[in-house]
C-alpha positions, 0 to 999 in steps of 0.5 A: 499822557494818556493816562486816566484820571486817577493814574494822574493823581497818583503821579501828581500825589508822588511827585508832590511828596517828594516836593517836586512840585507844590500847591497850596490846596487840592483845587489849585494849580501846581507848581514846580518845585526843587528840594533842597535835597536834590539841589546837587543832583539836578543843578551840579556846581550851581550852588556854592557848599554853603551852611543852610538855615 
């Protein structure tokens, strides 16, 4: 991706705000995350319909 640092930071912030990536702090590596609100869209029919705690 040929983007500037500001563009990359903005994209990462948006992904983090949406819950698709997570990080322990601003200086640590990011990891992929799957928000529960999107579980059926991301993984259709993977999870049984059950009440979440």
